[in-house]
Structures are given as C-alpha cells and as structure tokens.
N, CA, C and O atoms as a CHARMM CRD file, in Angstrom:
* protein
*
  228
    1    1 MET  N    -13.59900  -9.42900   1.26800 PROA 1      0.00000
    2    1 MET  CA   -13.06300  -8.38700   0.47200 PROA 1      0.00000
    3    1 MET  C    -12.17800  -7.40500   1.44200 PROA 1      0.00000
    4    1 MET  O    -11.03700  -7.11100   1.08600 PROA 1      0.00000
    5    2 ARG  N    -12.65600  -6.95300   2.53900 PROA 2      0.00000
    6    2 ARG  CA   -11.97500  -6.18100   3.41300 PROA 2      0.00000
    7    2 ARG  C    -10.73700  -6.83200   3.97700 PROA 2      0.00000
    8    2 ARG  O     -9.74900  -6.15300   4.25600 PROA 2      0.00000
    9    3 ALA  N    -10.77700  -8.15100   4.15000 PROA 3      0.00000
   10    3 ALA  CA    -9.64100  -8.88400   4.59800 PROA 3      0.00000
   11    3 ALA  C     -8.50400  -8.70200   3.59700 PROA 3      0.00000
   12    3 ALA  O     -7.36800  -8.41800   3.97400 PROA 3      0.00000
   13    4 LEU  N     -8.82700  -8.87000   2.32000 PROA 4      0.00000
   14    4 LEU  CA    -7.81000  -8.84500   1.14200 PROA 4      0.00000
   15    4 LEU  C     -7.19400  -7.39100   1.18000 PROA 4      0.00000
   16    4 LEU  O     -5.97300  -7.25200   1.10400 PROA 4      0.00000
   17    5 LEU  N     -8.08800  -6.24800   1.30400 PROA 5      0.00000
   18    5 LEU  CA    -7.78500  -4.89200   1.31900 PROA 5      0.00000
   19    5 LEU  C     -6.67200  -4.71100   2.41700 PROA 5      0.00000
   20    5 LEU  O     -5.62000  -4.13900   2.13100 PROA 5      0.00000
   21    6 TRP  N     -6.92400  -5.22000   3.71600 PROA 6      0.00000
   22    6 TRP  CA    -6.08000  -5.10000   4.90800 PROA 6      0.00000
   23    6 TRP  C     -4.84500  -5.79500   4.46200 PROA 6      0.00000
   24    6 TRP  O     -3.77200  -5.22000   4.64300 PROA 6      0.00000
   25    7 LEU  N     -4.87100  -7.00000   3.88200 PROA 7      0.00000
   26    7 LEU  CA    -3.63700  -7.70600   3.44700 PROA 7      0.00000
   27    7 LEU  C     -2.76600  -6.89600   2.38300 PROA 7      0.00000
   28    7 LEU  O     -1.53600  -6.92400   2.44000 PROA 7      0.00000
   29    8 LEU  N     -3.33900  -6.29500   1.57300 PROA 8      0.00000
   30    8 LEU  CA    -2.72200  -5.50200   0.64900 PROA 8      0.00000
   31    8 LEU  C     -2.14300  -4.25800   1.11100 PROA 8      0.00000
   32    8 LEU  O     -1.10900  -3.86000   0.57500 PROA 8      0.00000
   33    9 LEU  N     -2.73900  -3.53500   2.12800 PROA 9      0.00000
   34    9 LEU  CA    -2.32500  -2.50900   2.74400 PROA 9      0.00000
   35    9 LEU  C     -1.10600  -2.84400   3.48700 PROA 9      0.00000
   36    9 LEU  O     -0.09500  -2.16300   3.31600 PROA 9      0.00000
   37   10 THR  N     -1.12000  -3.91700   4.36100 PROA 10     0.00000
   38   10 THR  CA    -0.01800  -4.30200   5.04700 PROA 10     0.00000
   39   10 THR  C      1.25600  -4.64600   4.24900 PROA 10     0.00000
   40   10 THR  O      2.37700  -4.24900   4.56700 PROA 10     0.00000
   41   11 ALA  N      0.95500  -5.48200   3.10100 PROA 11     0.00000
   42   11 ALA  CA     2.00800  -5.90400   2.20200 PROA 11     0.00000
   43   11 ALA  C      2.69600  -4.56600   1.48800 PROA 11     0.00000
   44   11 ALA  O      3.91700  -4.54400   1.32900 PROA 11     0.00000
   45   12 SER  N      1.89800  -3.49900   1.08300 PROA 12     0.00000
   46   12 SER  CA     2.43800  -2.57300   0.56000 PROA 12     0.00000
   47   12 SER  C      3.23600  -1.68800   1.36300 PROA 12     0.00000
   48   12 SER  O      4.11900  -1.01400   0.83300 PROA 12     0.00000
   49   13 VAL  N      2.98900  -1.62900   2.66100 PROA 13     0.00000
   50   13 VAL  CA     3.79000  -0.87600   3.53200 PROA 13     0.00000
   51   13 VAL  C      5.15700  -1.67400   3.77800 PROA 13     0.00000
   52   13 VAL  O      6.23500  -1.09600   3.64500 PROA 13     0.00000
   53   14 LEU  N      5.08300  -2.86700   4.09800 PROA 14     0.00000
   54   14 LEU  CA     6.20600  -3.75400   4.22300 PROA 14     0.00000
   55   14 LEU  C      7.06300  -3.69900   2.95200 PROA 14     0.00000
   56   14 LEU  O      8.28500  -3.63600   3.08800 PROA 14     0.00000
   57   15 ALA  N      6.54400  -3.71600   1.78700 PROA 15     0.00000
   58   15 ALA  CA     7.18800  -3.68600   0.53300 PROA 15     0.00000
   59   15 ALA  C      7.87100  -2.27100   0.35800 PROA 15     0.00000
   60   15 ALA  O      9.00200  -2.15000  -0.11200 PROA 15     0.00000
   61   16 ASN  N      7.13100  -1.26700   0.75300 PROA 16     0.00000
   62   16 ASN  CA     7.95000   0.08200   0.70200 PROA 16     0.00000
   63   16 ASN  C      9.10700   0.22900   1.58300 PROA 16     0.00000
   64   16 ASN  O     10.15100   0.73400   1.16900 PROA 16     0.00000
   65   17 VAL  N      8.95400  -0.22100   2.86700 PROA 17     0.00000
   66   17 VAL  CA    10.03900  -0.20300   3.80000 PROA 17     0.00000
   67   17 VAL  C     11.19200  -1.07800   3.28100 PROA 17     0.00000
   68   17 VAL  O     12.34900  -0.74200   3.53200 PROA 17     0.00000
   69   18 PHE  N     10.94300  -2.12600   2.60800 PROA 18     0.00000
   70   18 PHE  CA    12.00000  -3.05100   1.92800 PROA 18     0.00000
   71   18 PHE  C     12.60600  -2.23400   0.87800 PROA 18     0.00000
   72   18 PHE  O     13.80200  -1.94400   0.89800 PROA 18     0.00000
   73   19 VAL  N     11.81300  -1.86600  -0.02200 PROA 19     0.00000
   74   19 VAL  CA    12.46400  -0.96900  -1.16100 PROA 19     0.00000
   75   19 VAL  C     13.27100   0.20600  -0.80500 PROA 19     0.00000
   76   19 VAL  O     14.29200   0.54500  -1.40400 PROA 19     0.00000
   77   20 SER  N     12.70400   0.86400   0.30100 PROA 20     0.00000
   78   20 SER  CA    13.52800   2.11800   0.70000 PROA 20     0.00000
   79   20 SER  C     14.69300   1.94300   1.51900 PROA 20     0.00000
   80   20 SER  O     15.55200   2.82500   1.51800 PROA 20     0.00000
   81   21 THR  N     14.83200   0.84100   2.26300 PROA 21     0.00000
   82   21 THR  CA    15.85100   0.55600   3.10000 PROA 21     0.00000
   83   21 THR  C     16.76900  -0.66000   2.91200 PROA 21     0.00000
   84   21 THR  O     17.95900  -0.59000   3.22000 PROA 21     0.00000
   85   22 PHE  N     16.20300  -1.80800   2.39000 PROA 22     0.00000
   86   22 PHE  CA    17.00100  -2.95300   2.39700 PROA 22     0.00000
   87   22 PHE  C     17.45900  -3.50700   1.03500 PROA 22     0.00000
   88   22 PHE  O     18.41400  -4.26800   0.88200 PROA 22     0.00000
   89   23 ALA  N     16.61700  -3.00400   0.01600 PROA 23     0.00000
   90   23 ALA  CA    16.76800  -3.69900  -1.30400 PROA 23     0.00000
   91   23 ALA  C     18.02300  -3.09900  -1.93400 PROA 23     0.00000
   92   23 ALA  O     18.51600  -3.76600  -2.84400 PROA 23     0.00000
   93   24 GLY  N     18.65100  -1.89800  -1.58900 PROA 24     0.00000
   94   24 GLY  CA    19.76400  -1.49600  -2.11100 PROA 24     0.00000
   95   24 GLY  C     19.66700  -0.95600  -3.60600 PROA 24     0.00000
   96   24 GLY  O     20.60600  -0.87000  -4.39700 PROA 24     0.00000
   97   25 TRP  N     18.36700  -0.61800  -3.82700 PROA 25     0.00000
   98   25 TRP  CA    18.14800  -0.09600  -5.19200 PROA 25     0.00000
   99   25 TRP  C     18.32000   1.47600  -5.13300 PROA 25     0.00000
  100   25 TRP  O     18.01800   2.10700  -4.12000 PROA 25     0.00000
  101   26 THR  N     18.78600   2.02900  -6.19400 PROA 26     0.00000
  102   26 THR  CA    19.12100   3.45200  -6.34900 PROA 26     0.00000
  103   26 THR  C     18.51500   3.89000  -7.76100 PROA 26     0.00000
  104   26 THR  O     18.27700   3.12200  -8.69300 PROA 26     0.00000
  105   27 GLY  N     18.32700   5.16600  -7.74200 PROA 27     0.00000
  106   27 GLY  CA    17.83300   6.02300  -8.85200 PROA 27     0.00000
  107   27 GLY  C     16.48600   5.58100  -9.27300 PROA 27     0.00000
  108   27 GLY  O     15.56200   5.44900  -8.47100 PROA 27     0.00000
  109   28 GLY  N     16.37900   5.33500 -10.63800 PROA 28     0.00000
  110   28 GLY  CA    15.03300   5.09700 -11.10400 PROA 28     0.00000
  111   28 GLY  C     14.31900   3.84200 -10.66700 PROA 28     0.00000
  112   28 GLY  O     13.09900   3.81900 -10.49900 PROA 28     0.00000
  113   29 LEU  N     15.14000   2.75500 -10.47800 PROA 29     0.00000
  114   29 LEU  CA    14.57200   1.52000  -9.89500 PROA 29     0.00000
  115   29 LEU  C     13.82500   1.69800  -8.52900 PROA 29     0.00000
  116   29 LEU  O     12.78200   1.10700  -8.25000 PROA 29     0.00000
  117   30 GLN  N     14.49000   2.59700  -7.69600 PROA 30     0.00000
  118   30 GLN  CA    13.86600   2.86000  -6.27800 PROA 30     0.00000
  119   30 GLN  C     12.74100   3.75200  -6.40800 PROA 30     0.00000
  120   30 GLN  O     11.85700   3.63500  -5.55900 PROA 30     0.00000
  121   31 ILE  N     12.58400   4.77000  -7.46600 PROA 31     0.00000
  122   31 ILE  CA    11.42700   5.48700  -7.58200 PROA 31     0.00000
  123   31 ILE  C     10.41100   4.63800  -8.12300 PROA 31     0.00000
  124   31 ILE  O      9.33000   4.65800  -7.53500 PROA 31     0.00000
  125   32 VAL  N     10.54500   3.83200  -9.21000 PROA 32     0.00000
  126   32 VAL  CA     9.63400   2.92900  -9.69300 PROA 32     0.00000
  127   32 VAL  C      8.89100   2.06200  -8.44200 PROA 32     0.00000
  128   32 VAL  O      7.67600   2.00600  -8.25200 PROA 32     0.00000
  129   33 GLY  N      9.87800   1.44400  -7.69100 PROA 33     0.00000
  130   33 GLY  CA     9.43200   0.55600  -6.50000 PROA 33     0.00000
  131   33 GLY  C      8.49200   1.38300  -5.52500 PROA 33     0.00000
  132   33 GLY  O      7.43300   0.91900  -5.10200 PROA 33     0.00000
  133   34 SER  N      8.95600   2.62300  -5.20900 PROA 34     0.00000
  134   34 SER  CA     8.23100   3.35100  -4.26100 PROA 34     0.00000
  135   34 SER  C      6.85200   3.88800  -4.85000 PROA 34     0.00000
  136   34 SER  O      5.83700   3.97500  -4.15900 PROA 34     0.00000
  137   35 VAL  N      6.91100   4.21700  -6.10800 PROA 35     0.00000
  138   35 VAL  CA     5.55300   4.65900  -6.65800 PROA 35     0.00000
  139   35 VAL  C      4.58400   3.44800  -6.79400 PROA 35     0.00000
  140   35 VAL  O      3.38600   3.53100  -6.52500 PROA 35     0.00000
  141   36 GLY  N      5.16300   2.37700  -7.20700 PROA 36     0.00000
  142   36 GLY  CA     4.26200   1.22400  -7.29200 PROA 36     0.00000
  143   36 GLY  C      3.67600   0.74900  -5.94400 PROA 36     0.00000
  144   36 GLY  O      2.50000   0.39600  -5.85300 PROA 36     0.00000
  145   37 THR  N      4.57300   0.74900  -4.85200 PROA 37     0.00000
  146   37 THR  CA     4.02200   0.30800  -3.50900 PROA 37     0.00000
  147   37 THR  C      3.12900   1.45000  -3.01900 PROA 37     0.00000
  148   37 THR  O      2.15600   1.19900  -2.30700 PROA 37     0.00000
  149   38 GLY  N      3.44100   2.71600  -3.39100 PROA 38     0.00000
  150   38 GLY  CA     2.60100   3.78400  -2.86200 PROA 38     0.00000
  151   38 GLY  C      1.11800   3.71800  -3.51600 PROA 38     0.00000
  152   38 GLY  O      0.07100   3.84700  -2.88100 PROA 38     0.00000
  153   39 ALA  N      1.22600   3.51100  -4.79400 PROA 39     0.00000
  154   39 ALA  CA    -0.09800   3.47100  -5.43600 PROA 39     0.00000
  155   39 ALA  C     -0.94100   2.25100  -4.97200 PROA 39     0.00000
  156   39 ALA  O     -2.16800   2.32900  -5.03400 PROA 39     0.00000
  157   40 LEU  N     -0.31800   1.09700  -4.49600 PROA 40     0.00000
  158   40 LEU  CA    -1.05800  -0.03100  -3.96900 PROA 40     0.00000
  159   40 LEU  C     -1.57200   0.40800  -2.49900 PROA 40     0.00000
  160   40 LEU  O     -2.70500   0.14100  -2.09900 PROA 40     0.00000
  161   41 LEU  N     -0.69700   1.04600  -1.81200 PROA 41     0.00000
  162   41 LEU  CA    -1.19000   1.53100  -0.44100 PROA 41     0.00000
  163   41 LEU  C     -2.36000   2.43800  -0.40900 PROA 41     0.00000
  164   41 LEU  O     -3.27400   2.29800   0.40400 PROA 41     0.00000
  165   42 ILE  N     -2.31300   3.50200  -1.43500 PROA 42     0.00000
  166   42 ILE  CA    -3.30400   4.44300  -1.54700 PROA 42     0.00000
  167   42 ILE  C     -4.54100   3.68300  -2.10700 PROA 42     0.00000
  168   42 ILE  O     -5.62800   3.94200  -1.59200 PROA 42     0.00000
  169   43 GLY  N     -4.48500   2.86400  -3.01000 PROA 43     0.00000
  170   43 GLY  CA    -5.69900   2.11500  -3.60400 PROA 43     0.00000
  171   43 GLY  C     -6.33000   1.32400  -2.55000 PROA 43     0.00000
  172   43 GLY  O     -7.55300   1.37600  -2.41400 PROA 43     0.00000
  173   44 SER  N     -5.56800   0.55900  -1.75300 PROA 44     0.00000
  174   44 SER  CA    -6.11500  -0.34800  -0.69500 PROA 44     0.00000
  175   44 SER  C     -6.62300   0.60700   0.52800 PROA 44     0.00000
  176   44 SER  O     -7.53400   0.17300   1.23400 PROA 44     0.00000
  177   45 ALA  N     -6.17800   1.63700   0.75000 PROA 45     0.00000
  178   45 ALA  CA    -6.70700   2.55500   1.78000 PROA 45     0.00000
  179   45 ALA  C     -7.97700   3.20400   1.31600 PROA 45     0.00000
  180   45 ALA  O     -8.89000   3.43600   2.10900 PROA 45     0.00000
  181   46 VAL  N     -8.04600   3.50000   0.03700 PROA 46     0.00000
  182   46 VAL  CA    -9.34900   4.19300  -0.49300 PROA 46     0.00000
  183   46 VAL  C    -10.51000   3.00500  -0.48300 PROA 46     0.00000
  184   46 VAL  O    -11.66800   3.20600  -0.11800 PROA 46     0.00000
  185   47 GLY  N    -10.03700   1.84200  -0.90900 PROA 47     0.00000
  186   47 GLY  CA   -10.91000   0.69000  -0.92900 PROA 47     0.00000
  187   47 GLY  C    -11.36900   0.41000   0.39300 PROA 47     0.00000
  188   47 GLY  O    -12.56400   0.12900   0.48500 PROA 47     0.00000
  189   48 LEU  N    -10.65300   0.42500   1.48800 PROA 48     0.00000
  190   48 LEU  CA   -11.09000   0.20200   2.90800 PROA 48     0.00000
  191   48 LEU  C    -11.92500   1.37800   3.24700 PROA 48     0.00000
  192   48 LEU  O    -12.94300   1.13400   3.89500 PROA 48     0.00000
  193   49 TRP  N    -11.67900   2.62900   2.92200 PROA 49     0.00000
  194   49 TRP  CA   -12.48200   3.74700   3.18000 PROA 49     0.00000
  195   49 TRP  C    -13.93800   3.51100   2.54600 PROA 49     0.00000
  196   49 TRP  O    -14.94500   3.63900   3.24200 PROA 49     0.00000
  197   50 LEU  N    -13.99100   3.20100   1.34400 PROA 50     0.00000
  198   50 LEU  CA   -15.29100   3.03000   0.53300 PROA 50     0.00000
  199   50 LEU  C    -16.08100   1.88400   1.13600 PROA 50     0.00000
  200   50 LEU  O    -17.30900   1.94500   1.07500 PROA 50     0.00000
  201   51 THR  N    -15.51900   0.88900   1.68700 PROA 51     0.00000
  202   51 THR  CA   -16.28700  -0.33400   2.08700 PROA 51     0.00000
  203   51 THR  C    -16.28800  -0.19800   3.72700 PROA 51     0.00000
  204   51 THR  O    -16.33800  -1.22800   4.39800 PROA 51     0.00000
  205   52 ARG  N    -16.24100   0.88300   4.25600 PROA 52     0.00000
  206   52 ARG  CA   -16.36100   0.89000   5.74800 PROA 52     0.00000
  207   52 ARG  C    -17.80300   0.78100   6.24100 PROA 52     0.00000
  208   52 ARG  O    -18.71800   1.31600   5.61600 PROA 52     0.00000
  209   53 PRO  N    -17.98000   0.16400   7.24100 PROA 53     0.00000
  210   53 PRO  CA   -19.44900   0.07300   7.73600 PROA 53     0.00000
  211   53 PRO  C    -19.87900   1.39800   8.21400 PROA 53     0.00000
  212   53 PRO  O    -19.19200   2.09300   8.96300 PROA 53     0.00000
  213   54 ARG  N    -21.01200   1.71900   7.76800 PROA 54     0.00000
  214   54 ARG  CA   -21.70400   3.00500   7.89400 PROA 54     0.00000
  215   54 ARG  C    -22.83000   2.88200   8.96000 PROA 54     0.00000
  216   54 ARG  O    -23.61200   1.93600   8.87000 PROA 54     0.00000
  217   55 THR  N    -22.96000   3.83900  10.02100 PROA 55     0.00000
  218   55 THR  CA   -23.99200   3.73400  10.82400 PROA 55     0.00000
  219   55 THR  C    -24.93400   4.99100  10.57300 PROA 55     0.00000
  220   55 THR  O    -24.48600   6.11100  10.32700 PROA 55     0.00000
  221   56 GLY  N    -26.10900   4.72800  10.64900 PROA 56     0.00000
  222   56 GLY  CA   -27.06300   5.88800  10.52600 PROA 56     0.00000
  223   56 GLY  C    -27.29000   6.62100  11.71500 PROA 56     0.00000
  224   56 GLY  O    -27.65500   5.98800  12.70700 PROA 56     0.00000
  225   57 ALA  N    -27.12200   7.97800  11.79500 PROA 57     0.00000
  226   57 ALA  CA   -27.52600   8.70900  13.08300 PROA 57     0.00000
  227   57 ALA  C    -28.75600   9.31200  13.08000 PROA 57     0.00000
  228   57 ALA  O    -29.15000   9.91700  14.07700 PROA 57     0.00000
C-alpha cells in the first residue's frame, strides 16, 4: 500500500512539472491539470502520513 502511495506521489509531482512547463497548455486546461495533479499529490501525502509507522514512547 505504501509503495503505491509513494508511486502516486512521485507521479503527481512529475505530472505537475510536465503540465506547468512542457505541455504548452494555457488557461483553463492548465488550471484543470494543475488542480488534478495537486489533488493527487495531497491525497497521496495524506495517505502516507496516515499509514506511517508509529512508535510508542
């Protein structure tokens, strides 16, 4: 599960860089692409945080 979340996190960062710099999208299409990749990034980061190993102190 955590490996899939790490893969999604990495893919979303790479996709966001692509949408922002190389895709040549403008206007609404770039906004939709950035929002979609941002939501995926936040979702996978929250999933990783929720599934982190916890140590009892």
